[in-house]
C-alpha positions in Angstrom: -44.1 80.7 60.4 -44.3 82.0 56.9 -40.7 83.1 57.0 -39.7 79.6 58.2 -41.5 77.9 55.3 -39.9 80.4 52.9 -36.5 79.6 54.4 -37.0 75.9 54.2 -38.1 76.2 50.5 -35.1 78.4 49.8 -32.7 75.9 51.5 -34.1 73.0 49.6 -33.8 74.9 46.3 -30.3 75.9 47.1 -29.4 72.3 48.0 -30.9 71.1 44.7 -29.0 73.6 42.7 -25.8 72.8 44.5 -26.2 69.1 43.8 -26.9 69.8 40.2 -23.8 72.0 39.9 -21.6 69.4 41.7 -22.9 66.6 39.5 -22.4 68.5 36.3 -18.9 69.4 37.4 -18.1 65.8 38.2 -19.3 64.8 34.8 -16.9 67.3 33.1 -13.9 65.5 34.5 -12.3 62.7 32.6 -9.3 60.5 33.1 -6.9 58.3 31.2 -4.6 55.5 32.1 -1.4 57.1 30.9 0.7 54.0 31.1 -1.9 52.0 29.1 -2.1 54.8 26.5 1.7 54.8 26.0 1.8 51.0 25.8 -1.0 50.6 23.3 -0.1 53.6 21.1 1.5 52.0 18.0 4.1 54.8 17.7 5.5 53.9 21.1 6.6 50.5 19.8 8.2 52.1 16.8 10.0 54.6 19.0 11.2 51.8 21.3 12.5 49.9 18.4 14.4 52.9 17.1 15.8 53.6 20.5 16.7 49.9 21.0 18.7 49.7 17.8 20.7 52.8 18.8 21.2 51.5 22.3 22.4 48.1 21.0 24.9 49.8 18.8 26.2 51.9 21.7 26.4 48.9 24.0 28.4 47.0 21.4 30.9 49.8 21.1 31.0 50.1 24.9 31.6 46.3 25.2 34.4 46.4 22.6 36.0 49.3 24.4 35.9 47.5 27.7 37.4 44.4 26.0 40.2 46.5 24.6 40.9 47.9 28.1 40.9 44.5 29.6 43.3 43.2 26.9 45.6 46.1 27.5 45.7 45.3 31.3 46.3 41.6 30.6 49.1 42.5 28.2 50.7 44.3 31.1 50.5 47.8 29.5 51.6 50.5 31.9 49.0 52.2 34.1 49.5 55.5 32.1 48.9 53.7 28.8 45.7 52.0 30.1 44.5 55.3 31.6 45.2 57.1 28.3 43.2 54.4 26.4 40.4 54.7 28.9 40.1 58.5 28.4 40.3 58.1 24.6 37.5 55.5 24.7 35.4 57.6 27.0 35.8 60.7 24.8 34.9 58.5 21.8 31.8 57.0 23.5 30.5 60.2 25.2 29.0 61.8 22.0 27.3 58.5 21.2 25.9 58.3 24.7 24.7 61.9 24.5 23.1 61.2 21.1 21.3 58.2 22.6 20.0 60.3 25.5 18.9 63.1 23.1 17.1 60.6 20.9 15.2 59.2 23.9 14.2 62.7 24.9 13.0 63.6 21.4 11.0 60.4 21.0 9.4 60.7 24.4 8.6 64.4 23.8 7.0 63.5 20.4 4.9 60.7 21.9 3.8 62.9 24.8 2.8 65.6 22.4 0.8 63.2 20.3 -1.0 61.9 23.3 -1.7 65.3 24.7 -3.2 66.5 21.4 -5.3 63.4 21.2 -6.5 63.8 24.8 -7.5 67.4 24.1 -9.3 66.3 20.9 -11.3 63.5 22.5 -12.1 65.6 25.6 -13.5 68.4 23.5 -15.5 65.9 21.4 -17.2 64.4 24.4 -17.5 67.7 26.4 -14.9 67.0 29.1 -13.2 70.1 30.6 -10.6 68.5 32.8 -8.6 65.3 32.1 -6.4 63.7 34.8 -4.3 60.6 35.2 -6.4 57.8 36.5 -4.1 57.5 39.5 -5.3 60.9 40.7 -9.0 59.8 40.6 -10.6 58.2 43.6 -14.2 58.2 42.5 -16.1 59.4 39.5 -15.0 60.9 36.2 -15.3 59.6 32.6 -12.7 57.1 31.4 -11.3 58.4 28.1 -8.5 55.8 27.8 -9.8 53.7 25.0 -11.1 56.6 23.0 -7.7 58.2 23.2 -5.9 55.0 22.2 -8.3 54.6 19.2 -7.8 58.2 18.1 -4.0 57.8 18.3 -3.9 54.6 16.4 -6.2 55.6 13.6 -3.6 58.0 12.2 
């Protein structure tokens, strides 16, 4: 009988300690809404504008090139001449297209780096060990989204 009481007390104590451990672990998980952070980070709008101006310039050159090809076809230029023009235009536009892709990658990488640094800073400040995307969270965790946005935009 004494052993049974001891076992019950031990099990209750173990259950109590486990619930405390699970709760403290759950509290050390945070999350952010990644899409919202990107959208509300003021540097995202600047990057989008920079990318848009480059994209508009590329699209204008592409449209002009396409019009030149259409004109050559209407002027009944030979298939070889039209094909030669097409290859020249493609070779002229390809470096511009590559530069646009590179700029997009650089801007995205910079924004992601800024956001990651801010997430780490905010998480450390509030004692969060793990930060996930909100889409990965079903229940629990601490929402750090607004704190991260505020941190990013105060720079």
